[in-house]
C-alpha positions, 0 to 999 in steps of 0.5 A: 538846716539853718546854721546857728549864729555860733556856727556862722561865726565859727565858719567865719573864723575858720575862713581867716585862720586857715588858708585852704582851697575851696575844693580838692582838685583845684588845678595847680597851674601855673607851676612854681617855675612857670611864668604867670600870664596876666590880663588887665580889665579896666585901664584907669589909674588904679588898674595901671597901678595894680598892673605895674605891681604885677610887673614888678613881681618875678615870673609875671608877664602882662600879655593883654589889656581891655577897656571900652575907652580906646585912649585908656586901652592904648595907654595901658597897652604901651605901659604893659610893653607895647605892640606885642601886648594884645588889646581888647575892646570887649573883656570877654574876648580877653577871657577867651585867650587861653594863654592868660592865667590871671586877670586883674579886674580894676574897672569901675564898681558896677563892672566888678562882678560880671568880669570876675564871674566870667573869668572864674567860668573860663578857668582864670584866677582874679585879682579883684579891686574893691568893692566886690560889687555894687550890691550884696547879691552880686557879691554873693554871686562872686563868692559862689563863682569862686567856689564853684569853679575852684578859683583864686579870687583875691580882693584888693584890700591891700592893707591886709598885707601891710605889716603894721595892720597885722601887728595892730590886729594882733595887739587888739586880739591879744586884749591890749585895749581891753573890752571894746565897745565902739569903733569909729571909722571915717573918710574926710575929703576936701571936695568943695564946691563939689562935682558941679551939674554939667548937662547930658551930652554925646559921649566922647568918640573914644568911649563906648558908652552903652558898653560902659553902662553894661548891666546898669540902666540905659541913660544919656552920657553925662561927664559926671556919671563917667568921671565921678561914678562912685557918687551915682547909685547905679555905679557905686556906693560913695565912700561908705562903700568904695573907700570904707571897704578897707576900714570894715575889713580891718575891723572885722579882722581885728575883732574876729567877726564878719557881719552886723545885725543892724544898720542905720544911716542919714545924710544929705547935701549940706555943703556942695554947690548944686550938683547932679551926683546922687550920694550925699556930701555928708553921711553918718551911719551906725552898724550894730555888731553882735558879741564876738571873740574879742568884743564879747558884749558886741560893739557899735561901728560908727562911720562918717563921710564928710566931703566939705572939709578935712580938719583932721590930720588923719583923713581916712582912719579908724579908732578902736575904743576899749576899757584899757586903751584906744587905738588910732590906726591908719596907713601911716601907722598906729598909736595906742593911748591909755585910759586913766587906769593902772597908774597911767595918765589918760592919753598916755602913749602906750605903743606906737608903730609906723608904716614901714613902706617908703617911696611910692607907698601906694605902689609898694603896698599893692605889690606886697598884696599882689605877691600874696596873690601870686603865691596863692595862684601857684600853690592853690591856697586861698588868700586871707583876702579871698572872695568871701572875706571881701564880700563880708567887708563890702556888705556894711557899706551896702547896708548903710546905704540901704538904710539911708535910701529907705529912711529907717533902721534895718535889721540884717540876717547875715546867714540868709543875707536878707533884711528882716521884715522889710520888703522894700529894704530887702529889694535893694539887696541886689540890683536888676540887670539890663538885658542882655546882661545876666547875673548867672554863676 
């Protein structure tokens, strides 16, 4: 029977409110006092950071690494401990290692879904970097794999584990902003003049280019495809997906609602010099959300990416606009500014809360998130940032990109995960896989 909108929202709220196993009988291993053995898949910069965060936690040992780039693989092996650490070219061989309890999947985005699904099938828990996948259909497959194989899958939306974000969510849910009608989200970077337009060439000898392409179409090696994979449609969704997952996750959490009903977007190359990247350097999208527990009349989420200039001091942030006050929120903290009501002056600072992390803020915040994950591995309780929540947080960016590609507003059925009455747009909900790779749960 098709679920009602109310049932869908109740299910979403319950997912956040109650940390529980997907199914009774999930294996309780490793135990509270046993060492958790970790394998790293994807040995780039973020992979090394997440691996280091695991190493800083008690009762953890990294025993294996995997990457199709030989130099990165060897550097990660050294960072993990040296010669006693196993190094694999093929991540599937790492997953066959029965000594590994947990894997970190920190590859580029088009390699997020398959290793996660394969890890679940082999009885491993997964710390998965965001975004969950490069299409909505792949993300749904990750959710189903975590459920089917009773695994702990936590998404790397580490803002979930920052105290000031939790405090901000509590303030919004408590009604401090009043009735919220709009949220603005932005990612501004100074990337001018852009990534350039280098010619195709032979891949470097240390890189297995065909394996790197994996399920994506076979194309010649191009240095921009490898270095700037976020900006190519087969491998990423630009910042409206790959960065903004963090933003959407907090908006969903704060407003206790997890899917829009419509999306529209536009963009273009309005700044960069000639380049071969595929996603625009200037992008604006709007998502329409239905009424929910906090924004009772619904709200609009406006997303903006700008790659050519960064005037604002807060380059990656969001602002919630309410009838009583507005909240500006980013990784440095949050500030609530009053509306001109109840004797307050417009823009008067009502509340200001800073980020508490000092030193290497990125590493400390990831470590806090990893600690939550490891505790869930030991207790078999699902984390707040589980596969389903991560999937829902990834979908808004995908919907904006689908709207941009088809050039029109689209309507979204969140229960069935289909675009309504638009076959061309709906065909972009999932991606075709190149043989022999298959998306099978």
